[in-house]
Structures are given as structure tokens and as C-alpha cells.
N, C-alpha and C positions, 0 to 999 in steps of 0.2 A: 415402422411396423415390420416385424420380423417375417422373413419368408417362411420360417418353420411354422409360425402360428397359422399362416394361411395355406400351408401345404402347397407352396409354389404358385399360388394364384397371384396375378399381377394387379397392381392398382392403377386405374385409369383416372382421367381428369374428372369423371363423374363422381367417383368415390372421394376424390379430394374436395370437390365442391360440396359434397355432403358434410365432410369433416369440417370444412371451413365455416359453414353456416351452423352446424349442430352436430356435436359428437354422438349424441344419442341416435340421431337419424342414421348415421353410418353404422352404428352397432346393430340397430334393428334391421337394416338392409343386409348386413353380413349374415345375421342369423336366418333371415328369411330366405337368403340365397344359398343356405347350407355351406357357407364358407367358414363359419366358426360355430362352436357349440357353447352354450351358456348354461351355468348351473341353475340360474333362477328363471330365465326366460326360454321357452320352447318356441319353435317355429310356428306351431299351430295356435299359440297364444297371441300372436301378433296379427291384428287385422289391418289390412291395407285399404285406404279409401280408394274407391273406383276412380280411375283416371282415363282421360282421353289421349294421353301422351302417345300411345301406340298408333292411334289414328292420325294424329298430327305428324308423327314420325314417318309414316308411310308417304305422306305428301313430300316431306323433306327428302326422303330417299329418292323419290322420283326426280326431283329437281337436281339433287346431288349427282345422279347418274347422267342426267342430260348435260350438266356442266363439265363433268369429267370426260364425256365423249367429245364435247366441244373442244376441250383442251387438247385431247389426243389428235384431233383433226387440224388444229391451228398452231401447235407448238411442236418443235422437233425434239427427238431423243428423250422421250419420256419413258421412264420405267413405271409401268402400271402394275402394281402389286395385286390388283383384283384378279388378274389372269392366272395367278398361281393357285387359286382355289383352296388353299389350305386355311383352316380355321385355327391352327395351332400357333399361338403367339411366339413360342420359342423358335419355330421354323421361320416365321416372318422376320423375327429379329436377326437371325443368321443371314437370311436373304438380303435384308436391308444393309447389314454390315458389309456383305460381299460387294454389293453394287456401289455403296458409298466409298469404300476403299478403292474401287475400280474407277474412281473419279467421274462417275455419272452425275449429271447436273439436275435433272428434273424428275420428281417422284410423285406419283399418286398413291396415297395410302401406304407409305412406308411405316415401319414400326421401330421406334427407338426405345432403348431401355437404359435407365440409370438407377442403380440400386434396385429397389422393387417397384419403381415407377415405370410405366410405359406410356407412350403417346403415339397416336396414329393420325397425324395431320392429313387433312384432305389433299393438299397439294403443296409442295415446297420447291423452290428454286435455289440451287446451291452454287456458290462461286468458290471453287477450291483454291483458286489463285489468291483471292482476298480473304478466304476462310470466313465467309458470311453466308447466312441463310435468310431467305424470304419465306414467310408462312402465309398461305392463303386458305381461308376458311370458306366453306360453301354454306350459306344460310338461306332459308326459304322465305324470310320475312321481306316486306316491300318497303319502298321509300317512305311512305306515310308513317311508318313506325319510328322513324328517327328524324323526321322533319321538325323544325321549330323547337318548341319547348320540350317535346317528348324525346328528343334525340339522345340526351344523356342517359335517361332512364333505360332506354331499350338497347342502344348500342353497347353501353358500358357494362351491361349485365354479363357480357361475354369476357370481361377482363380476366376472370379467374381461369377460364378455359385457356385463354391465350397465354397468360403468364405461366400456367402449368406447362404448356407446350414449350415455351421459351426456356424454362428452368431445365426440363428434361433434355431438350435438344442441345443446349449449350454445355451441359455437363457430360452428355453422352458423346458429343462430337468434338468438343473444345473449339467450336466455331462460334461466331457472334451472330445472334438473330438481329437483323437490322430493319425488318419490315413486317407489318401485319396488313393483310388486305382481306376484303370480303367479296365473294361473288354472290350477287343477289339477283332476283327477278326484277325487271323494270316494270313498275306498276302502271306505267303509261303505255306499255306495249299492247297493241290491239291484234289479236289473233285473226288471221285471214284464212289461208288454206294450209300453210305449213309454217313451222317456227323459223324465224330468222336466226342465223348464227353469227350476226355481227355483234360488236361489243361497244357498249357505252362506257367511257371512263369517267368516274366521279372523282374529281380532284379536290382535295381539301374538304371533303365531306359535303360538297355542294351538289345536290342532284341536278341533272340537266332536265329542265322542264320542256314540255312540248315534244319530246322525242318519243315517238310511238312505233318506230320500225325496228328496234333492237330489243331482243328478249333478255339477254344477260347483261348485267351491269357490274362494274368493279368499283368498290368503295375503298379509298386509301386512308390510312390513318394509324393512330396508336403509337408509332415510334417516330422520334425526330431523326435527323440525318446521322446522328451518332449512335443510333440504335437504343436510345433511352426511352423507356415507357413514358408517355405524356403525363400520367398521373403517378408521380414518384411515391407519394404516401401509400397509394394502393399497392404498388409493387413491393414496397418494403414490408407492408403488413402481410401480403400473400406469401412472400419469401420466408418470413418468420414462421408462418403456419406450415409451410412445406417442410421445414426442418423439424417442427414439432410432430408433424404427421409421421415422419420416419420412425419416431420413437413411441408412437401412440400404442397403448395397450388397451384395446376396447373392453376386455373382460374385467379390467380394474375400475370401470366407470361406476360411480355411485348411483344406483338406480332408485334410491330413496329421494334423490334430489330432482325436482322437475326441471326440464330443459326447454322452457318456452322462449321463443325468440321472434325477431321481426319477420322471419321466413315461415312461420308456422302455418299461415293461411294458405301457402302453396305446397305444403308437405303432405305426402300420402299417408303419413303416420299420425296426423294431427288428432284424429278421432281416438286412436289408441292412447295417446298421451292424455287426452281429456278424461277418458274413462279410468285410466290408471291413477292419475294424480288428483282428479277432481271427483271421481265416481259419478260423473254426470256429463253427458254429451248433448244436452238439450238446453239447459238454462244456466250454464256456468258463465263466467265473466266474458269469455271469448265468443259467446253467442249473442252478445248485445249487438243489435243491428246497427249498421251505418257508420259506426265509428272505426277509425283506423286501428290496425293491430298495435301500433306503437302506443296509442292511448290505452288500450286494454292491458298491455304489458305494464304500463305505468301503474294502473289500478291494481293489477295482480301483485306487483312488487310492493305495493302499499298495504297489502294484506287482504284485498277484496278478492274472494274466490267465486262468488256467485252474483248474478244480476241483482238479486234481492238485497245484497249487502251494500250496493253502491249508494252513496248519499245523493239525494235528489238535486243538490246544488250543482252537480257536474253538468247538468243540462242547462241550467241558467248561466253558469260560467262560460260554457261553450258559446252561447249566443252573444255574450257580452264582448268576447274577444273579436268578433267579426265586424267588418265594415258594413255600411249601409248597402254597398254595391252587392254584397253576397248574402245579405240577411235572409232573402226569400229562399235561397237554396238551402241555407242552414235550417231555417224554419221547417222546410220540407223534410230534411234529414232527421232533425231532433224530434219532430212530431211522431214519426214512426218508432224511433228508439224509445222515446219517452212513454208512448202508449204501450209498447212491449213491457217496459219496466213497471208501469203502474198496474197492468193486469197481473203481473207476477207478485208485486208487493202487496196489492190489495186482495190477492187470491180470487180474481174474477175471471170467469171463463171467456167472456167476449165483451166488446164495446160496440154499441149500436147508436147511430144517429139517424133516426127515422126521416128527418127533414131532408138530409143529404140523399139518402136512398131514394126517397120519393121524387125528389127533384131530378135525379139522373134517370130513374126508370121512366118518368113521364116523357122523356125525350126519345125513348125507343118506340117508334111508330110503325104501323103497317107490317109488312113482312120484315123479319129480322134475319140477316145473313151472318152467321158465325164463320169466320174465314181464317184459314191457317195455311201457310206455305211450308214445304220442305225444300231446302236449297243445297247446292253443292258449291264448295269453295275450293277451287283448284289452283295450285301454284303454277303448274304447267297447263295453260288454258287449252281446252279441247273444242270449244264451241265458237263458231265464226262470230266475229265482232265483239268478243269478250276479252277481258284483261285478267292478268294474274290476281288471285285473291278476290275476284269479283263474285258476289253472291248470285248464283244463277238458279232460278226455281226449276224444279223438275216434277213437283207433285203439289196438288192443292186438295183441300177438303173444305166443303161448304155445307153446313147444316142450316137449312132454311126453316124458321119456326114462326109461329104467330106470337102475339103479345103475351099470351098465357104460357108460353114455353112448349106448346105442342109442336112436334116435328112434322113439317109439311113434306119435305123431301131432303134427301142427302145427295150431294153432287161431288164427284171426285174425278180426277184425271192424273195419270202418271205418264210421262213421256218415255217412249221406248229408247233405252240407252244406246242401242245399236244404230238407230235412225233418228237421232235427236234433232228436233226442230223447235227452236224457241218461238218462231212465228206461230206454229201450230198450237203450242202450249198457250200462248197469249190469247189467241182467238178462242180456244176452248174456255179459258178462264173468263174472258169478257162475256161470252155468251151465257155462262152460268150465272152471271150477276143479275140478269133480268133488270137492267139498270132503270131506276125510277127515282126521282127526287123524294118520293113518298116513302121509299124503303129505308131501312136502317142497316148499315154495314159496320160490323163489329170485329175487332181483333183483340188479342191479349198482348199488351205491349205494342201498341199500334205503330210505333216508329219503325219497327222491323217490316211489317206489311206495307207501310207507306214507302219505305225504301225499295222494296221489291217492285212495287207498282211504278215507282219513279224509274227504276232500272228498265222495266219493260217499255215504259213510255219513251225513254231515250233511244232504246233499241229500235222501235218502230219508226221513230223520226229519222234515224240514220238510214233506214231502208227506203221508205217512201211515205211522205206526209199525206199525199193524195190517196194512195192506194189503201192506207189504213186509217183514214180520217175518222171513221166510226169508232174504232178501237182506241185511237189516241184521245178522242173527246171523252169517252167513258172513263178511261184511266185517269185523265185530268180531274174529272168530277169526283171519282171515288176517293182519290187521295185526300181531298178536302173534306169529304163526308164521313171518314172513318170515326167511329166511336171506340173508346178504349175500355174494355171490361175491368181493367185494373183501377180505373178511376174510383170504383167503389171502395177500394182498399188503400188507396194511395192519394195524398193530397195533390191537387192539380193547381199549381200557382197561376198559370195562364188563365184558367177558367175561374180561379178564385174559389175552388171547391175544397171542402174538408174531407176527412175520412168518414165514410158511411158505415163501414163494418170492419172490425179487426178482431181476430181470435187469439187467445193465448197460445194455442197450438199451431199458429203460423210460425212461431219461433222467430219473430221479427222479419220474416221473409214474405214477399208478396208474389213470388213466381207461382205459376199455375201448379207446379209439382208440390208446393207447400200448402196452397189454398185448398186444392181439391180434396185431400184427405180430411180436412177439417169440416168441409160442407157435406161430404158424402163418404163415409168410412168404407163403404162397400165398393166404391169405384176405385179401380187400381190398374196400374200399368204392369204389375208384376207378372202376369201370365203371358205378356207379349214377348216375342223374340227380339224385338227392338224396343229399347227403353228410353232413348233420348234422341235429340236431333243430330248429335254427332255420330251416333251409331247408324242412323238413317242415311246420313251423308256417305259414310264409309261403305255401307251395304250397296248403295246405288253406284258409287265410284268403281267398285270392283267389276262392274259389268260394262263399263265404258270400253270401247275397242282398244284404246291406247294402253289400258292397264291389263285387260284380259288377253290381249295378243302376246303380252310378255309372259304371263303365267300359264295361259292356255289350260286353265283348270275348271272353268265354269261353262256349263252347258245351258241350252234353252230350257231344259227341265229345272235347272237351278234357278233360272230367272223367274219362272212361274211361281215357285215357292217364295222366293224373296220379294217378288212383286206384291204378293198377297200380304206378307209381313209389313211391308212399307205402307200399303193402303190401310191396313188395320191400325197401325200406329198413328197415322195422320188423322184418320177418322176419329180415333179416340180423343185426340186433342180438341177437335171442334165439339165432340159430344160432351167433353168435360166442360167446355164453355157453356153449353146448354144447361148442364147440371148446376153450374154456379149461378147462372141467371135465374133458374127456377128456385134455387135456395134463397136468393135475394128477394124474389117476389113473395115467398112465404114469410120471410122476416118482416117485409113491409106490409104483409097481410093484403096483398093484391090478388092472391089466389087462395 
């Protein structure tokens, strides 16, 4: 890609990753970022799906800074390019060249350029004598993301990033890249009073189990002793794409041709493409629930554009391919997708099974407690006795109602981020439950609430079983007593229950954000300052001392405002559960 076309803007690994997966995605991003102009597409014509990437990136940046500070304190003669403060890539490239030619060995965030490609590795170690380079990436994911069967899917997704860096570094320096490594948070690490700065070494991709006193871990891999990438076919394919990328002319892309691929479901421009090429972002083939994107692509390439076009036999065929061991799981999946399909094909608004509704509703007895937690998931743990990436609750909302859906009381509590006490939070929550075997405790997707209760249970046990005996016993009981509001819309294989209610405008989804507009069109989150759980987490995180001490930008007055935003959001979640319950009572003609 010519420098003239981009007016001296450089291309990083993220742009190459877009090109590698989908040329149209790169074009759309370039237009959206004002890097090129296009005669057919304008910047304002391109809608971008809302993403939580920036929220996740903030956590990554926090861990990234911690590791780099760790490296500075544990390794000698590091040139740290963060200290130069410049944001100009050309200046960074000149500085990098100067220190590299000065035979410096260790670099944090240097910038290397080859043609119009640039790369800014997190940390590298250079041997000028052997003309070799070791690349270290800092990633905020934990061990469980690459343990066992999932290891390949999660670790290897970074191969494009790594091979891009290898390509640029080797061509820019004429040295050989002989090693890739990852600095990661140790998910077994338990935070006490301050973070340990010891290092666990993970040799040959095998995590050390039972180690909980070191925060940072090193994961070795990707290159053999000769500096050859372990997956040769991937390296060949990526290198071929790199040479194509250099000559790519985005303005020559044929926009009449749809560019759907296996990565569409994770693309921020997916809705744009569905509207442009299918004139429909609600009931096109890609909105068929539960099936993998590769299945949908196969149908799309076979000429099926909309759910109504798909032959009914695809549901039967899918079941026939599966073994007895997985048949229940597939029945559950196909039931929802098939129901979505039938409502569209038969042009029916909703599906109702009164027997299922009545059987579930009859189990809701006495006082009914609608429960929801908001949690925070920190890479760098801040709360005593917690681990990296552990879901820690900071806010709950409980609407207590009678069997007819009348609200008796609303209970809520948010823990002060400056003086966070998990013990205090748990005691408040347990007291709000008014625990009785006659009461009904309800969540939406109960596995999450059960997981949080399990976390609180383990936390109290680690402190003192005797001191918190009452709280421990109540948490044990409530974990087993939880009802799941989603059972009305979702088959439950364990309980052998079928779907009681399903609407066409669920669009194949059963999350509360899809169900709620269908049952009450006037009930909306749109007027709230916080729209989802990730935004709630990020809002709360900003006020934790560790983060606010760095930015020093948030005051106690800010906390009062954002605290109210958080309380309103969580309250609306449980109020939405009440609305759904009342709707189902009306359908079943119980009120």
C-alpha cells in the first residue's frame, strides 16, 4: 500500500490483521478513521457496532504498565521508549534506530519500520553478537484461557500479531527473530496486601499449578531453536498476505460484492454489511440463532439470504450428525433455532405452551426475590484474597414481590470503592435475603448469580468458618434454591422442561435485553447513562484507588453522580425481571 495514498500514515499489526481477515473491514476502518476518502462511501454512512474493546483495553494497559515497571526493576540496561513522551512515530523510529545502532540490548516499546509497516513490540532482547532478537508480548488473559483443549484457539489467535512483528523486525534490522514469549497474569495468584514481583516461568506451555505467590508469569513458545515458527503453514500464508498487503489498493475494492467471512461475528462492521448487502439486520441468514458462523456462511454461499429461505431439513440433518452423547445439547440448540425459524416461516408473532408456563409459575411461592449482581473483573487484583480475572461483586439489587407481581420492597447496596470491604458487602446481601425455605429466589441466567454466591461462600470460609457460620449456611442454601427466569424461554434439559414462551421479535436470543422489549415496549435502558454490565464495571473501576491515584481526575462529587447511575442501572435489571414475570402471569391468565 503506497505511502502517498495514506499521506504518510503508517500501517500497524492491527491494520494488517484486518486485511488478513477481510479487505472490506480494512477499507471501512480507513474511511472511518479519515485515512482515505472514497467516492462511494462516506464516513458518516458507516455505522460501527458498539464494542467493549476500549474497556477491556484499559485493563490490559494497567497490566502492561505493571509488567514493564517490573522489567525495569529486574533487568539491566533497558531503553524505555515510554519516557520520551513523543507520540510521533517518525521520531520514535529515529530514536529506535539510534539506540539499536548504539548496540543497546533491551528495549521497551521501540518502533521499527520496514517500507510502510511499523511495529511497536512490548519488549525485546537483542543479541548484536549473534544478530538475534527475542520478542516478548504482554497479554492480560490468564492460564485457563489456554489450558487443555482451548489452548490452541486462544494462544494461536495471536500468531498474526507475532508474525507481523517478526516480518518487520527481520526486514528492518536484518537480524533473526528466534523467540516469542508472553508475560501473563498468574490466575492462581492470591492478592494479599501488595503485589508480588516474583516471576513464574512456564516452560513448554505447561502452567505451574498450585503456585499462588507470584503475580507475573512467562509463557514460552512459538519458535523452535532455529527460530522457525511452529506452524509453518500459518507463517507461509501470513507472509504471502504481507506481500499482498504492500500492493493493496483499497479504493479499487468491488463494493458490490459481499465480503462475509468466518470473522464476521466479531467484526464491528457486521451490522453495516448486513444492512448494505442484505437490506436486513434482523432476520437475515446470519441472525439464525445458535448455529456457528461457518454453517451460516455455507448456507449464504449456497444462495440462502434470509432465515425464511432455509429448508427445514437443515435442522433434521444437524441432529442426525450428532452422537447420543451430545444429542441433548443439540436438541436444546436446535429447539430455539427451529422455533425462531418456524415463527418467521409461518409468520406467527409468538409461541406459547401454557402447560409449561403454569408448571414453572406454580413453583414460585411466598415472597419472590428477583436478584442481580454487578461485578468487577480486574487483571491486577485490588481486593484482599482475590485473584486476577475473578468476578468480584460490588453492587446488588433485589426486588421483593408477591405471587401476583406486586412490589413489596426494593433492596440495594453498593460498596464504597475507596473503602471496599467484601465482608461488609456479603453481610448486607445475606441480610437482604430474609432467608426462608418458603421464599423463591430468582435470577436471570442463574449460573452467574450462583457463581458469585459460590465465590462469596469460599471467601468467607477462607476467613473464618465459625465467625461467619450464619452467612455461610445461607449462601449454601440459596445456591441450590435459585430459580432461573430464563427457563420460561429456554429448554432446561436437566429439569426436562420445554420452552414455555418465545416471540418472533426475540430474534433468536433469550438474553434479558432481547426479551424485555418484546414483553414491554415502553420499558427501556436508553435513558440511562449506563447501558450494560461492562459499562457498569468500567464506571466503578475508575473510582478504585489504584486507578484514580494514577489519573487523579475523579472527585467525591463525581462518585455521587456515578454511584446513582450504577444504582439505577442495577435496579432496572431486577425491575425488568419483575416486568417479565408479570407478563408471563398475564399470558398464563393467572392475574
